[in-house]
Steps between C-alpha positions, in 0.01 A plus 500: 500500500634841401593715797303819541674832451522666840403862554371466858802654680849642452702226671432191290855488361832465683759776472656715231780310319763753612414423862524127440837549333632700796372242749677222309822702460518567874359168619824359643630824648537516876342804663392601847131455576192692611525779243841625607677388182646722227215427258240634741721802567539566126127462436417736785744758363343481154151544647615799706646659187181430303305672778741793510560472874810342652350515850232237430507166679439202270409148615403190303215268593350199327136585424233767506283384791807443714626847410167664579454356847868546588501869408164569665589321823837677514329839466198471729453484874261231634199733518538628144352394167557574133266691268456370146248468218242230565635326190857518632703182486558493877124524552386243245765254387741437788292273726512745790881504510511855636233425760692188600782738599257687725413799280155572365459591133272806477331486160383814322263507200710554192438628150658277234712346772637831629449711811553874537685735729166638620385151604817455703451839665137421582591162650767653722271784608214261571722301734645800681166675547321191632449513877581127518818523291704303756260209455549498121783385275719799421600558137879475488569440133351533154549214255479558126577268212624634168372369268190426707314171509291636212802596291463874553786729599553799726621827349791685656256767624278238666792327668648830620164611643458176696859520625448855625186399690691210655776736611247740650350221710826327584420172327704297251434460127582156359477421128468139384691479171446135414429616142683832523685456170173464311370818661810710438508405131129557431452765228291726726732478801687803635664336802868405513699294749652817653150644551374177656795507739440868577126472570494181710658388825554149368415317178609189320605412148334179391715233339277192522257641241759695303768263376643336813455143619395653832583803709401853598732792578387709799614863479483709818543877519358568848781485755280360777411198283861427406601423858498127582307408185713189452377373837145508364607322181656222705210474745248473217692222329613718212877496544610264223817310593609497135425870474724540201228334288294817550793735451603341170149529363456868587854582392409356160163674482665836572781455248454670161144605586374141470223543760336776300565351156317177584222692674445708186460179300221374729316832475532501120360147480202600715436801276475269196238292678308813606482617140350165399249527784416859406404379154252264664347791691577355842503724807745501789437501874801724562655638180879497516814455291701259714535123455166410660178518298172482694246461221124441497411230247189304401498153651449348157828656382680376809372150440653503152833632626525273804586192296827653389589775749523533877400823672399604852134529593430818696126549547151459362376821333149395400316193374695491174830674574805440721805701591822309441870583505750443225859555609823532304856482631861555405492152342176520298572375148393681184348181361277461807384861482430458129307178568278678753446800273409271209258307724334824608464613141347165404227509765 
């Protein structure tokens, strides 16, 4: 039986060939462990340069959920929680990992997966002005993802506005960058790595979904979060003994602009699919230009496509339509994109 062509996520393949080559080339080298090797140091230096700030602390962890609960637990006191969009990954798709660390996730209604500076201000004011504030979870951090879980992105003005509100209320701003490369290379994006570093207290650069076998690079600008962060990594089970495996991957991704080059490819592939969907007259739940496409399609069309393609089911729209997600990645092949576009045209 012919295997279906997979468009359901952006981590179906392994790693970029250049990463595999580097891992093989260095396989028999002896290095110190726990991320204190030269490869991790080199990768951190390259990330600092890409962010335009030599003062940044850079740490490497294995996966996104682990990174999220490690950062959040390191930042918050026991009575504090984290504000995020109701659709936020930590609120929906991490099996209560943050709550398991003792911190409540405080969901806010979002628009196309995003929250605003005004919502953050209102949430902080509502807590402070409540006569029973000491009996309520105190907001201590704001969590954003960019791109969001609906594929949308924050503008530099939006991110700056949220950061300024966070500073005014003395809370941290944390940006989940699991798909950051796909956001920064979107045609309508005006953010850069230096701006992300400037307008957050901590963020991470996703590798798992952007070319690496596994791994996320945590970048910390806030001095209070830098102190003892490695203790939290170790305590949360994130300190990889063979840490150089993470360093080698990020050193490769940040050599010759590879991280952004492969991200651009994924975005371009998604744009081809969007054009084919536009011709069909489909609508989108949250229009965007990143690698995730949340499209509303007739069930009869989906039934015809499902025999050959895999996609992610999102939600029921009405009796005859569903919202589904098609996702491209750094590894998405031209022939697979063409096959999907041809199938859409033939419907």
